[in-house]
C-alpha positions as CSV (number, residue, x, y, z in Angstrom):
1,M,23.9,-32.1,-50.3
2,T,27.6,-33.1,-50.1
3,Q,28.3,-30.2,-47.8
4,A,25.6,-31.5,-45.4
5,I,27.3,-34.8,-45.3
6,E,30.8,-33.4,-44.9
7,K,30.1,-31.2,-41.9
8,P,29.5,-34.0,-39.4
9,K,32.7,-35.7,-40.6
10,S,34.6,-32.5,-40.3
11,I,33.3,-31.8,-36.8
12,L,34.2,-35.3,-35.6
13,A,37.7,-35.0,-37.0
14,M,38.2,-31.7,-35.2
15,I,36.8,-33.1,-31.9
16,E,39.2,-36.0,-32.1
17,T,42.1,-33.6,-31.9
18,L,41.0,-32.0,-28.7
19,T,42.0,-32.9,-25.2
20,P,39.4,-34.9,-23.1
21,E,38.7,-31.7,-21.1
22,Q,38.0,-29.8,-24.3
23,Q,35.8,-32.6,-25.6
24,E,33.8,-32.4,-22.4
25,E,33.3,-28.7,-23.0
26,V,32.1,-29.5,-26.6
27,L,29.6,-32.0,-25.2
28,N,28.4,-29.5,-22.7
29,F,27.9,-26.9,-25.4
30,I,26.0,-29.4,-27.6
31,E,23.7,-30.2,-24.7
32,F,23.2,-26.5,-24.1
33,L,22.2,-26.0,-27.7
34,Q,19.7,-28.9,-27.5
35,F,18.2,-27.5,-24.4
36,K,17.9,-24.0,-25.9
37,A,16.3,-25.5,-29.0
38,Q,13.8,-27.5,-26.9
39,K,13.0,-24.3,-24.9
40,Y,12.4,-22.4,-28.1
41,D,10.2,-25.1,-29.5
42,T,8.1,-25.2,-26.3
43,E,7.7,-21.4,-26.3
44,T,6.8,-21.1,-30.0
45,T,4.4,-24.1,-30.2
46,G,3.0,-23.9,-26.6
47,K,3.6,-27.6,-26.2
48,S,6.0,-29.1,-23.8
49,Q,8.6,-31.6,-25.0
50,Q,8.7,-33.3,-21.6
51,K,7.6,-36.8,-21.2
52,T,4.6,-37.7,-19.0
53,P,5.2,-39.6,-15.8
54,E,3.7,-42.7,-17.5
55,E,6.2,-42.4,-20.3
56,L,9.0,-42.3,-17.7
57,G,7.8,-45.6,-16.2
58,W,5.7,-44.3,-13.2
59,P,2.3,-46.1,-12.6
60,P,-0.7,-44.1,-13.8
61,G,-2.0,-41.8,-11.1
62,F,1.0,-42.3,-8.8
63,F,1.7,-38.7,-8.1
64,E,-2.0,-37.8,-7.7
65,E,-2.4,-40.6,-5.1
66,T,0.8,-39.9,-3.1
67,A,0.9,-36.1,-3.2
68,G,0.1,-34.7,0.2
69,C,0.4,-38.1,2.0
70,L,2.7,-36.5,4.5
71,A,0.4,-33.5,5.1
72,D,0.5,-33.8,9.0
73,D,1.9,-30.6,10.5
74,P,4.3,-31.3,12.1
75,I,5.0,-34.7,10.5
76,Q,4.5,-37.3,13.2
77,R,6.5,-40.5,13.4
78,Y,4.5,-43.1,15.2
79,P,6.0,-45.8,17.4
80,Q,8.1,-48.2,15.4
81,G,8.1,-51.2,17.8
82,E,11.1,-52.9,19.4
83,Y,14.4,-52.8,17.6
84,E,16.4,-56.0,17.3
85,E,19.5,-56.2,19.5
86,R,22.5,-57.4,17.6
87,E,25.6,-59.0,19.0
88,Q,28.8,-56.9,18.9
89,L,31.3,-57.7,16.2
90,E,34.7,-58.7,17.3
């Protein structure tokens, strides 16, 4: 059990001795390992670890309602009305 506690402390101590660029590489590698583990979990369990749109803050049914709303081919831009004329800045 002591070894499990000592490893994070040892890793942090080693990281603190690295340059900022090397620390960035370590961070990138950790993110890669997390991504790889998530991909493995998804493949083995058949379940996705991704959050649903609702969990990410989108209103329920947002994508189903908006998908294909620009289906015109070609997309048409209808008249936009008169544009306001502004005075020139000096």
